TORKOL-942761 format. One line per field, with one value per residue (C-alpha): residue in one letter; chain; z, x, y. Coordinates in steps of 0.5 Angstrom, whole numbers, plus 500, padded with zeros to 3 digits. Example, Ala and Ser with C-alpha at 12.3 -4.5 7.8 and 13.67 -1.06 7.14 Angstrom:
// TORKOL-942761
code = A_S
unit = A_A
w = 516_514
u = 525_527
v = 491_498
This chain:
// TORKOL-942761
code = M_K_A_P_L_S_P_A_Q_E_R_L_W_L_L_Q_R_L_D_P_D_D_A_A_Y_T_M_Y_L_V_R_R_L_R_G_A_L_D_R_A_A_L_T_R_A_F_G_Q_V_V_A_R_H_E_S_L_R_T_S_F_A_E_Q_D_G_V_P_W_A_M_A_E_P_Q_G_A_S_A_P_P_V_E_W_L_P_A_A_G_E_R_A_A_A_E_L_V_A_E_R_V_N_A_P_F_D_L_S_E_G_V_P_L_R_I_A_V_V_R_L_A_A_D_D_H_V_L_C_L_T_L_H_H_I_I_A_D_G_T_S_L_N_L_L_L_D_E_L_G_E_C_Y_G_A_A_V_E_G_R_A_P_V_L_A_K_L_G_V_R_P_S_D_Y_A_R_W_Q_R_H_R_A_E_R_A_A_P_Y_W_L_E_R_L_A_R_P_P_V_T_E_L_P_F_A_R_A_R_P_S_G_T_G_A_F_H_T_V_R_V_D_P_G_L_A_G_R_V_E_R_L_A_G_R_H_R_A_T_P_F_M_V_L_T_A_A_Y_Q_A_L_L_S_R_H_S_G_Q_R_D_L_L_V_G_A_V_F_A_G_R_D_R_V_E_L_E_P_V_V_G_Y_L_A_Q_T_V_V_L_R_A_D_L_G_G_D_P_S_F_A_E_L_L_T_R_T_R_A_D_A_L_A_A_M_G_R_P_G_P_P_F_E_R_L_G_L_P_V_D_T_L_L_P_T_M_L_V_L_H_D_R_V_S_P_P_A_S_F_G_G_L_E_V_S_D_F_A_A_G_Y_R_Q_A_K_V_G_L_L_V_E_G_A_W_D_D_D_G_G_L_A_L_T_F_C_H_D_T_G_L_L_D_R_A_E_V_E_L_L_A_A_R_F_V_R_L_L_E_S_A_M_D_R_P_H_E_A_V_S_D_L_R_I_W_T_D_Q_D_E_S_A_I_R_A_L_A_S_P_R_P_V_A_R_E_D_A_R_G_V_P_E_L_I_E_A_S_A_H_G_R_P_E_A_P_A_V_L_C_G_E_R_T_V_T_Y_G_E_L_W_A_W_A_G_E_L_A_A_A_L_R_G_H_G_V_G_E_G_D_V_V_G_V_C_L_P_R_S_I_E_A_I_V_A_L_L_A_V_W_R_A_G_A_A_Y_L_P_L_D_P_D_D_P_P_E_R_H_A_P_A_L_E_T_A_G_A_A_R_V_V_S_R_T_G_L_P_G_D_I_Q_V_I_D_P_A_A_P_H_P_K_A_P_H_V_E_S_P_Q_G_P_P_P_A_P_P_G_P_S_S_A_A_Y_A_I_A_T_S_G_S_T_G_R_P_K_T_V_L_V_E_H_G_A_L_A_A_R_V_R_W_M_R_E_E_Y_G_M_T_P_A_D_R_V_V_Q_F_A_S_L_S_F_D_A_H_V_E_E_I_F_P_A_L_A_A_G_A_C_L_V_L_L_P_E_G_A_T_G_L_P_D_V_L_G_S_P_A_G_R_G_V_T_V_L_D_L_P_T_A_Y_W_H_G_L_T_E_T_A_D_E_V_A_W_P_P_G_L_R_L_V_I_I_G_G_E_Q_A_D_A_A_A_V_A_R_W_R_A_G_P_C_R_D_V_R_L_V_N_T_Y_G_P_T_E_T_T_V_I_A_T_A_A_D_L_G_A_D_D_A_A_R_R_P_P_I_G_R_P_I_A_A_T_S_A_L_V_L_D_G_R_G_R_P_L_P_A_G_A_A_G_E_L_V_V_G_G_A_G_V_A_R_G_Y_L_G_R_P_D_L_T_A_D_R_F_V_P_D_P_S_G_H_G_A_R_R_Y_R_T_G_D_R_A_R_L_R_S_D_G_S_L_E_F_L_G_R_L_D_D_Q_L_K_V_R_G_V_R_V_E_P_G_E_V_E_A_R_L_T_E_H_P_G_V_G_A_V_A_V_T_A_R_G_D_D_L_V_A_Y_Y_A_G_A_A_E_P_A_E_L_R_A_H_A_A_R_A_L_P_R_G_L_V_P_T_Q_W_V_R_L_D_A_L_P_L_T_T_G_G_K_L_D_R_A_A_L_P_E_P_S_R_A_R_T_V_G_G_V_A_P_R_T_E_T_E_Q_L_V_A_D_V_W_A_G_L_L_G_L_D_E_L_G_V_F_D_D_L_F_E_L_G_A_H_S_L_L_A_T_R_L_A_A_R_L_R_S_M_L_G_V_E_V_P_I_R_A_V_F_E_R_T_T_V_A_A_L_A_E_V_V_E_E_L_L_L_E_E_I_A_G_L_T_E_E_E_A_L_D_V_L_T_G_Q_V_G_A_L_P_C_G_E_G_G_S
unit = A_A_A_A_A_A_A_A_A_A_A_A_A_A_A_A_A_A_A_A_A_A_A_A_A_A_A_A_A_A_A_A_A_A_A_A_A_A_A_A_A_A_A_A_A_A_A_A_A_A_A_A_A_A_A_A_A_A_A_A_A_A_A_A_A_A_A_A_A_A_A_A_A_A_A_A_A_A_A_A_A_A_A_A_A_A_A_A_A_A_A_A_A_A_A_A_A_A_A_A_A_A_A_A_A_A_A_A_A_A_A_A_A_A_A_A_A_A_A_A_A_A_A_A_A_A_A_A_A_A_A_A_A_A_A_A_A_A_A_A_A_A_A_A_A_A_A_A_A_A_A_A_A_A_A_A_A_A_A_A_A_A_A_A_A_A_A_A_A_A_A_A_A_A_A_A_A_A_A_A_A_A_A_A_A_A_A_A_A_A_A_A_A_A_A_A_A_A_A_A_A_A_A_A_A_A_A_A_A_A_A_A_A_A_A_A_A_A_A_A_A_A_A_A_A_A_A_A_A_A_A_A_A_A_A_A_A_A_A_A_A_A_A_A_A_A_A_A_A_A_A_A_A_A_A_A_A_A_A_A_A_A_A_A_A_A_A_A_A_A_A_A_A_A_A_A_A_A_A_A_A_A_A_A_A_A_A_A_A_A_A_A_A_A_A_A_A_A_A_A_A_A_A_A_A_A_A_A_A_A_A_A_A_A_A_A_A_A_A_A_A_A_A_A_A_A_A_A_A_A_A_A_A_A_A_A_A_A_A_A_A_A_A_A_A_A_A_A_A_A_A_A_A_A_A_A_A_A_A_A_A_A_A_A_A_A_A_A_A_A_A_A_A_A_A_A_A_A_A_A_A_A_A_A_A_A_A_A_A_A_A_A_A_A_A_A_A_A_A_A_A_A_A_A_A_A_A_A_A_A_A_A_A_A_A_A_A_A_A_A_A_A_A_A_A_A_A_A_A_A_A_A_A_A_A_A_A_A_A_A_A_A_A_A_A_A_A_A_A_A_A_A_A_A_A_A_A_A_A_A_A_A_A_A_A_A_A_A_A_A_A_A_A_A_A_A_A_A_A_A_A_A_A_A_A_A_A_A_A_A_A_A_A_A_A_A_A_A_A_A_A_A_A_A_A_A_A_A_A_A_A_A_A_A_A_A_A_A_A_A_A_A_A_A_A_A_A_A_A_A_A_A_A_A_A_A_A_A_A_A_A_A_A_A_A_A_A_A_A_A_A_A_A_A_A_A_A_A_A_A_A_A_A_A_A_A_A_A_A_A_A_A_A_A_A_A_A_A_A_A_A_A_A_A_A_A_A_A_A_A_A_A_A_A_A_A_A_A_A_A_A_A_A_A_A_A_A_A_A_A_A_A_A_A_A_A_A_A_A_A_A_A_A_A_A_A_A_A_A_A_A_A_A_A_A_A_A_A_A_A_A_A_A_A_A_A_A_A_A_A_A_A_A_A_A_A_A_A_A_A_A_A_A_A_A_A_A_A_A_A_A_A_A_A_A_A_A_A_A_A_A_A_A_A_A_A_A_A_A_A_A_A_A_A_A_A_A_A_A_A_A_A_A_A_A_A_A_A_A_A_A_A_A_A_A_A_A_A_A_A_A_A_A_A_A_A_A_A_A_A_A_A_A_A_A_A_A_A_A_A_A_A_A_A_A_A_A_A_A_A_A_A_A_A_A_A_A_A_A_A_A_A_A_A_A_A_A_A_A_A_A_A_A_A_A_A_A_A_A_A_A_A_A_A_A_A_A_A_A_A_A_A_A_A_A_A_A_A_A_A_A_A_A_A_A_A_A_A_A_A_A_A_A_A_A_A_A_A_A_A_A_A_A_A_A_A_A_A_A_A_A_A_A_A_A_A_A_A_A_A_A_A_A_A_A_A_A_A_A_A_A_A_A_A_A_A_A_A_A_A_A_A_A_A_A_A_A_A_A_A_A_A_A_A_A_A_A_A_A_A_A_A_A_A_A_A_A_A_A_A_A_A_A_A_A_A_A_A_A_A_A_A_A_A_A_A_A_A_A_A_A_A_A_A_A_A_A_A_A_A_A_A_A_A_A_A_A_A_A_A_A_A_A_A_A_A_A_A_A_A_A_A_A_A_A_A_A_A_A_A_A_A_A_A_A_A_A_A_A_A_A_A_A_A_A_A_A_A_A_A_A_A_A_A_A_A_A_A_A_A_A_A_A_A_A_A_A_A_A_A_A_A_A_A_A_A_A_A_A_A_A_A_A_A_A_A_A_A_A_A_A_A_A_A_A_A_A_A_A_A_A_A_A_A_A_A_A_A_A_A_A_A_A_A_A_A_A_A_A_A_A
w = 451_446_447_444_448_451_447_452_451_444_444_449_444_438_442_444_436_434_439_442_446_450_457_459_460_465_472_478_485_489_496_502_506_512_516_515_508_506_499_498_501_497_490_492_494_487_484_487_485_478_478_481_476_469_467_470_465_459_453_446_439_433_427_421_424_430_437_441_449_450_457_459_464_471_472_468_471_474_471_474_480_479_485_485_490_491_495_498_497_491_487_489_487_480_479_481_476_471_471_472_466_461_456_455_448_448_443_447_453_459_460_467_471_478_482_489_491_497_501_507_510_513_508_501_496_492_485_481_474_469_463_464_459_464_470_473_479_483_481_484_491_490_488_494_499_496_496_503_505_500_503_510_509_506_512_517_513_512_506_504_505_499_496_491_483_479_473_469_465_458_460_462_456_452_456_455_447_447_452_448_442_446_449_442_440_447_446_439_441_447_444_437_435_441_444_444_451_453_458_462_460_455_450_443_443_449_450_454_460_466_473_479_484_490_494_500_502_509_513_515_507_505_510_507_500_503_507_500_496_501_501_494_493_490_491_493_486_483_487_485_478_478_481_476_471_474_474_467_465_469_465_458_458_455_457_454_455_456_462_463_469_471_474_477_473_479_480_481_487_483_479_486_487_479_477_470_466_468_469_464_462_460_458_462_458_462_461_464_460_463_468_474_481_484_486_480_476_481_479_472_473_477_472_467_471_473_466_464_470_467_461_458_455_449_442_441_434_432_434_428_433_436_444_446_443_447_453_454_462_467_474_478_485_488_493_501_501_507_508_507_514_514_510_514_519_515_515_509_507_501_496_491_484_480_475_469_464_462_460_458_458_465_470_477_482_489_494_501_507_514_517_513_508_501_497_490_485_479_474_468_461_462_454_456_463_467_475_477_472_475_482_481_478_484_489_484_485_492_493_488_492_499_495_493_499_503_497_493_491_488_480_478_475_482_486_488_484_484_489_492_487_482_484_485_478_475_479_476_469_469_468_461_460_462_456_458_455_452_445_444_436_432_426_421_425_426_418_417_422_418_411_414_418_412_405_400_403_399_402_397_392_387_381_378_381_388_391_397_403_401_395_398_403_398_393_399_401_394_393_400_397_391_396_400_393_392_399_403_410_418_419_412_410_403_399_396_391_388_386_389_387_390_389_393_399_397_397_404_407_403_406_413_411_408_415_413_414_409_407_403_397_393_386_384_388_385_385_388_394_394_394_401_404_401_403_411_411_408_403_397_394_392_390_384_377_375_375_380_380_383_385_387_386_383_384_380_385_379_377_383_383_386_379_376_377_384_385_389_396_398_402_409_412_412_418_424_426_428_435_438_437_430_425_422_417_416_414_411_414_413_416_418_416_409_409_411_417_417_423_425_428_431_431_438_437_431_434_440_435_431_436_439_433_431_438_439_432_432_426_423_417_415_414_408_409_404_404_402_404_400_403_404_410_416_416_411_417_421_414_412_418_423_417_415_422_423_416_413_406_404_398_394_390_384_381_388_393_389_386_393_391_385_389_394_388_385_387_390_394_397_401_405_412_415_412_415_412_413_417_412_406_411_412_405_405_410_406_400_404_401_394_396_395_402_403_407_411_413_421_422_420_423_422_424_421_424_428_427_426_430_425_421_426_426_419_420_425_421_415_412_416_423_426_424_429_428_431_432_432_434_433_430_426_432_436_431_427_433_441_443_440_442_439_437_438_438_444_440_435_440_442_439_438_443_441_446_451_451_448_451_453_452_456_454_459_458_461_462_459_465_463_469_468_468_471_467_464_463_456_455_450_449_451_449_452_452_447_441_441_435_436_433_427_422_422_427_434_436_434_437_443_443_442_445_452_458_461_469_470_469_466_460_457_453_451_445_445_440_440_440_445_448_454_459_459_466_463_462_454_451_446_441_441_435_435_439_433_426_424_420_418_411_409_413_411_416_413_416_413_413_408_403_405_404_397_394_397_392_386_384_383_390_396_403_403_409_408_412_412_411_411_406_403_403_402_400_401_398_395_388_381_380_377_381_376_375_383_383_378_382_388_385_382_389_394_395_392_399_400_394_396_393_393_392_394_392_396_396_403_408_414_420_427_431_433_426_426_421_423_421_424_419_413_408_407_400_397_400_397_393_391_393_387_383_380_379_380_375_377_380_386_387_385_390_396_393_393_400_403_400_403_410_409_406_399_392_390_392_388_389_392_397_404_407_414_412_409_416_417_424_428_428_421_419_423_419_412_414_416_409_405_409_408_400_399_404_406_413_412_418_421_422_414_414_418_415_408_408_400_396_392_397_401_394_393_400_398_392_395_400_395_391_397_398_391_391_396_392_387_380_381_387_384_379_384_387_380_378_385_388_394_398_394_398_403_410_414_407_407_407_413
u = 829_831_829_831_837_835_838_844_846_846_851_856_855_857_863_865_865_869_874_874_880_877_876_873_866_869_866_868_867_873_873_877_874_877_875_874_871_867_868_862_857_860_860_852_851_854_849_843_845_846_839_836_838_836_842_847_845_844_849_848_848_848_842_843_847_842_844_839_839_839_837_838_833_834_836_842_849_853_860_865_869_876_880_887_893_897_904_903_899_903_901_894_894_897_892_886_888_889_882_879_883_881_876_870_868_860_859_862_857_855_860_861_867_868_875_877_884_887_892_891_886_883_884_881_880_873_874_867_868_862_861_857_852_849_850_851_854_847_847_854_852_846_850_855_849_845_852_853_846_846_853_851_844_848_853_847_843_837_834_836_832_831_827_822_823_818_821_826_832_829_822_826_830_823_820_826_826_819_821_827_823_819_825_829_826_828_835_835_833_837_844_843_850_853_859_866_868_875_878_884_891_888_893_890_891_887_890_885_889_886_890_886_887_883_882_878_872_872_865_865_865_861_856_855_854_848_845_846_843_837_836_835_831_837_841_849_850_847_851_858_856_855_861_865_861_864_871_871_868_874_879_876_872_867_860_856_859_857_858_856_852_849_842_840_834_831_825_820_820_820_826_830_832_834_841_842_844_838_843_842_848_845_849_848_849_851_849_854_852_851_856_851_852_854_847_844_848_846_838_840_843_838_833_837_838_831_829_834_832_825_828_832_839_840_840_847_847_842_846_851_857_862_860_867_865_859_862_869_868_863_861_858_856_854_849_851_852_852_857_853_849_852_857_857_861_867_870_869_874_876_882_885_883_888_883_887_881_879_872_872_878_876_871_870_867_864_863_861_865_862_864_860_866_866_872_872_876_879_880_883_886_893_894_890_893_898_898_901_896_890_892_893_886_883_886_883_876_876_878_873_868_870_869_862_860_863_860_854_851_858_859_862_868_870_870_877_879_887_891_897_902_898_898_906_907_903_907_913_910_909_916_919_925_931_937_943_947_945_948_946_947_941_940_943_950_950_950_955_959_959_960_967_969_968_967_969_965_958_952_947_946_941_941_948_949_952_954_959_958_962_958_952_953_956_950_945_949_949_941_940_944_939_933_935_936_929_927_927_928_928_921_918_916_918_915_919_915_920_921_925_932_939_936_930_935_939_933_931_938_938_931_934_941_936_933_926_922_920_913_914_909_908_909_904_899_894_895_888_891_897_894_890_897_901_896_895_903_903_908_909_915_916_923_920_922_915_910_904_898_897_902_907_914_918_925_929_933_938_940_946_950_957_960_957_959_958_951_952_949_944_947_948_951_948_943_945_944_936_935_931_924_925_921_924_918_911_907_900_896_889_883_876_873_875_881_888_891_898_903_909_915_921_928_929_924_927_934_932_929_935_940_936_935_942_944_939_939_947_948_955_959_959_951_947_940_934_930_923_918_915_917_910_910_914_917_922_925_927_930_934_937_939_943_946_948_952_955_952_950_943_940_934_929_928_923_919_917_915_923_925_926_930_935_936_938_943_950_949_943_947_951_944_945_938_931_926_919_911_909_904_909_913_907_907_915_914_910_915_921_925_924_927_935_936_943_948_950_942_943_936_929_925_917_912_905_900_899_904_901_904_903_908_913_913_914_920_923_923_925_932_932_931_937_936_934_927_924_917_916_910_908_904_906_905_910_916_915_916_915_915_919_920_925_920_923_920_915_912_910_905_901_899_906_907_909_914_916_917_924_929_926_919_913_907_901_894_889_882_876_877_884_887_893_891_896_897_891_887_885_885_887_895_898_905_909_916_921_918_911_910_908_901_897_898_892_888_889_882_884_891_888_884_890_896_894_898_903_901_909_909_915_910_911_905_902_899_892_893_886_889_887_892_894_900_902_904_911_911_911_905_900_896_888_886_882_878_875_873_880_883_890_890_897_900_897_893_886_880_874_871_876_874_867_867_870_865_859_861_859_852_851_852_848_850_857_861_868_871_877_877_884_888_882_879_872_867_859_855_848_847_847_854_859_865_869_867_867_874_876_873_876_883_883_883_886_892_893_892_886_882_878_880_873_866_859_853_847_840_841_846_844_842_841_834_837_838_846_850_850_857_857_851_855_856_863_865_867_860_855_852_845_843_844_849_854_851_854_859_861_857_860_858_851_851_854_849_843_844_845_839_835_838_837_830_832_831_838_845_850_857_860_854_857_852_853_851_844_842_847_849_853_847_846_853_853_847_850_856_852_848_855_857_851_851_858_861_866_867_867_870_865_871_872_865_866_872_870_863_862_859_865_870_867_866_874_874_869_873_880_877_874_880_884_878_879_886_886_881_881_879_872_871_873_868_862_864_865_858_855_854_857_853_858_864_867_865_870_872_867_861_856
v = 563_568_575_582_586_593_599_600_592_593_598_594_588_592_595_588_586_592_591_584_585_591_589_596_593_587_588_585_583_582_581_578_572_571_565_557_557_551_550_546_551_557_552_551_558_560_555_558_565_563_559_565_570_570_575_570_564_569_568_572_570_574_572_576_581_582_580_576_574_567_565_558_555_555_548_550_549_555_556_552_555_556_554_558_557_563_564_570_577_579_572_573_580_578_572_577_583_578_576_583_585_580_581_577_574_575_569_564_562_566_572_570_567_565_564_563_565_561_565_560_555_561_566_567_572_572_574_574_577_579_583_589_587_582_587_594_597_595_588_587_589_585_579_580_580_574_570_571_569_563_561_562_558_552_553_553_548_552_555_562_568_572_577_575_576_579_582_578_582_580_583_590_590_589_595_599_598_601_607_609_610_615_618_619_626_629_627_629_636_636_634_637_640_638_641_637_637_639_635_639_637_632_629_627_619_615_608_605_603_606_609_611_617_618_624_624_629_630_629_636_638_632_634_641_638_634_641_645_640_639_647_647_640_637_631_631_628_634_638_634_634_642_643_638_642_648_645_643_650_654_650_650_657_653_655_649_642_635_630_623_620_614_613_606_605_602_607_601_597_590_592_593_586_584_583_585_591_596_602_608_612_619_625_632_638_644_651_656_662_668_666_664_663_656_656_658_653_648_649_648_642_639_641_637_631_630_631_625_621_620_617_611_614_617_613_614_611_616_622_621_622_617_616_618_625_625_622_624_624_622_623_617_617_611_609_608_601_597_591_584_582_576_571_565_567_569_576_580_586_589_587_591_588_591_594_597_599_606_607_614_619_621_618_621_616_618_613_614_613_609_616_620_622_622_618_621_616_619_614_617_614_614_616_622_625_623_621_628_632_628_629_636_636_633_638_643_640_639_647_649_645_648_655_653_651_657_662_659_665_667_667_661_665_668_661_659_653_654_651_654_650_654_661_660_658_663_668_665_665_673_675_675_670_674_675_672_678_684_686_693_693_693_688_693_694_686_685_691_687_681_685_688_682_678_682_676_671_669_673_671_666_666_661_662_669_670_677_677_681_687_687_687_692_697_696_697_703_706_704_708_714_714_713_719_723_721_725_718_720_718_716_714_708_705_700_694_690_685_678_673_676_679_686_685_683_689_694_692_693_700_702_701_705_711_711_709_702_698_695_689_687_681_683_677_680_684_692_693_689_694_700_700_697_703_708_706_706_713_710_715_711_704_700_696_694_695_701_702_705_712_717_712_714_708_707_702_698_696_703_704_698_697_696_702_709_712_715_722_722_728_733_732_725_719_718_714_707_706_706_701_705_707_703_697_694_694_688_688_682_680_684_682_689_687_691_689_691_694_692_696_693_697_696_694_688_686_686_682_676_676_676_670_666_667_664_659_656_656_660_661_663_656_655_656_658_657_664_660_665_671_678_679_674_676_669_672_676_669_667_673_677_672_669_675_677_671_672_665_665_666_661_664_661_664_660_661_656_650_650_648_641_643_647_642_637_642_643_650_646_641_645_648_647_650_650_655_652_653_648_646_645_641_636_635_634_628_624_624_625_619_622_629_630_632_636_632_637_639_640_644_645_650_650_655_658_653_647_641_634_629_624_628_628_621_620_625_621_615_618_620_626_623_626_633_638_640_646_648_656_660_667_672_678_683_679_680_673_668_668_661_655_648_642_636_629_622_624_629_624_621_627_634_637_643_651_651_656_663_665_670_677_674_672_668_667_664_668_667_671_676_677_673_668_661_655_649_645_651_654_661_667_667_674_675_680_683_685_683_686_691_698_697_697_703_708_704_707_703_696_698_699_693_688_691_692_695_689_689_688_696_700_702_695_692_685_683_679_674_671_664_659_656_651_651_643_640_640_648_648_651_648_651_650_654_661_665_668_666_667_662_659_655_653_657_664_668_669_673_670_677_680_675_675_682_682_676_680_686_681_682_675_673_674_671_668_664_663_657_652_645_642_645_648_655_654_659_657_662_663_666_665_667_661_659_661_668_669_666_671_676_675_674_681_684_678_675_668_665_669_666_660_654_650_653_651_654_653_655_659_659_655_659_658_658_665_667_667_663_656_654_647_646_647_641_638_641_634_630_635_630_628_621_616_621_616_609_603_601_594_588_588_596_594_588_593_599_594_591_598_601_596_597_605_604_608_606_607_610_613_610_616_618_618_612_615_622_618_615_609_607_602_597_597_596_589_587_589_585_579_580_580_574_570_572_572_567_572_575_583_586_591_596_596_598_604_606_605_609_609_604_605_604_598_595_595_591_586_585_584_579_575_575_572_567_565_564_558_555_549_552_548_552_558_558_557_563_567_564_566_559_560_555_550_552_547_549_553_556_562_557_557
């Protein structure tokens, strides 16, 4: 009998087609049978059960890309029983594990296997395995009961007593297809714009391999769960689900998250004895908005569960997102199950199956004990979480459940969740890392020591020019005297607006020696950008080669020179070396209000950082360090001052950052030992590493500015610099360049690379929304304390008070609220998870979208604007008549290059949420904002692929660059496309290729490659048949059908 599949079965069929080796949906029934086993009776029992249940006689066939269930008649023979001898428990366990972890090929007969392992004449292990497409959890219990009854009846010579079957699985599948269409509107609305649920501790790459940890809820606590459920007209499943939702929320900070659940789907009496895939997998959307009490959360969860229970599961293929995005985690509570009433006199007990599959990232399964307790098994993907992390998570769940039962009317955020181990770890993290030994000298004094100790050593190299330490220090002293002659004194801020040059380095040192702080300005930025920074800093003087608008006094750095006549110093001795609280420099950063913020860093913070860098990076006079960053970025601090404090040689890039490869290939560059690069730039280098002239003595590469990519780490470790030390650093400008650091090794190529641990004299804590410290596995705001915290924002006392907050450790210390989401890993290192606000990082540049949007809305041809990041592009979406070229020019007149959008998308109107706010998730991808049929097919293959897709999608025409999945394609249509192409061309197009090549043009390339491979193995006559479309002439087995 041929019958359609239910929507749930279709999904399982497709998953098996996509990954034939995946055994995640192999179900199993494994029991130990002790006593004298009658082999003939057991074989007969298997036959009776198979004959009774249609699903156990059903295979699956594909016709024109559509799967069908093909049920054999009742008289069909059962699969043969595999009788296996085992020499002991270990051998038996291996045989069972081998079978329960074996995948099924749904195209090869009924997905059912039966094995019996013989340990002794009176000791056997029953191992029944079947694919989830023909059974569910309830079915396994039914099979065990019916096998026991049929075996007992065979032994006793009587007819088995079994429940009458009135409904077949094929009937149920047809009914579900009808119901699914009616349920679709509910799910499409309920799961519109779904959140990406974050799992505690989770790494980036699932492995598909599962491991298990079980924790027991004692009968007392389990009873309280049942009583609370009764008081709220709920079920224990709803209480456990609410607690699990609270657990996830407390770890991620998310108030909107998804948890999968499974309902039996047997809400009619006639469905109760049916063996088949009747269970419904649904998605429950937790609402923790407003910080509800646990009782209120339970009420919300109950309503959500009741609404879902009455419907078939969601139409995942129509939601436009991968299933693992919607179902990263699940909670299932199994019904209470009694052991089989009889199994022909045999004693039935559990036997470890050795199952090692993971259906989702984290699955929590609850099963009731005989004494009323509850066993909670945490099945986790070993690629996402390790055993210790899951054990800790399970302990936190039980702690939270206890707290919720004690105080159900307390806010979820106040329920006790962290273990005693967690509390101890939090206390240990609160203090800054100690400093091994304290050097009281500031950075100017450290550089002066280098100059006096090795005056003839090269200090700065720029192209063909080199200055020694003696010349550098003398030149800085003379320029400092000139600055004091122009009225510069202690407490002043002096602008430095110079290109990459020796003069620029001299100017920074000269400003310090004059007793002032410097404000670096990029000469390539528009003057409109400089003005607010100078005004905010109160800088009335600028060291520059060119004039600046307004009343700014410009001082030429080239006038005083070591070889030029001495410049008379002003009256009085030069200022004393700056103290720790003296201002060292000010840096302008992007501001959300449309004006840049100016951060002021003190000498004490600078000295702490430079000392750490010099020691941790192992800087010595033998080093040559490239100065890559523009002075307007605080990364220059890490490049310049540790090198000069160590007596190393600083190598400048006179042509800018793009000149790095040329410099590395020059004679001077061959001596480079240390590179400090923006992470985005380093990512690009790893892709062309074999083409770069890497210096033979390169020993250290420092990266920072944004999240490092694991794939880039893998390329680095496999390339010519595989043995070069790679340090990933993190730190906002407000914490003096860096606050944490991590050496990246081979392990970091397999997961999100960490930002490391706090450096010396620094604390880095992850706090929840109420400022409470969080333990490992929980995400929150990263707050940095210790010696590197800046003074604050110049001219912005309100913003300073908001972001620089008192440190509870006391002594007047402060901490900086970074606004970055982070999480402490179980190994003690931190990982960066993004922003808590709209701030962006594009190619290492910090961008406040509000600043860019404010500038663009000043243009008369622009209405609404939204700025966001797409990879390495800053994208501006706008409504209005202005052309992108004029908007680009308008932005460039006031914004630094890094803040000028690189892609522009004009819309009729910006998308809004139902609440009237900008819906950023609905902004289209800039490269995909194409009209259907924009570019017509250019080749016969493109035309063929376009015609097939257009037919499946119900469209008149398609453009070769239209994204088909944005136009409504989904997984089942992809299989039909592959089937039609196979029928028309005689080539097997992999379904995965259809998912990966989502445009007509891209898929046509694959088809052409497959045709060429096919033709290569044919005779001339056969090849001509292919080229002329006579596919039917191909020999069988070589593309024909």
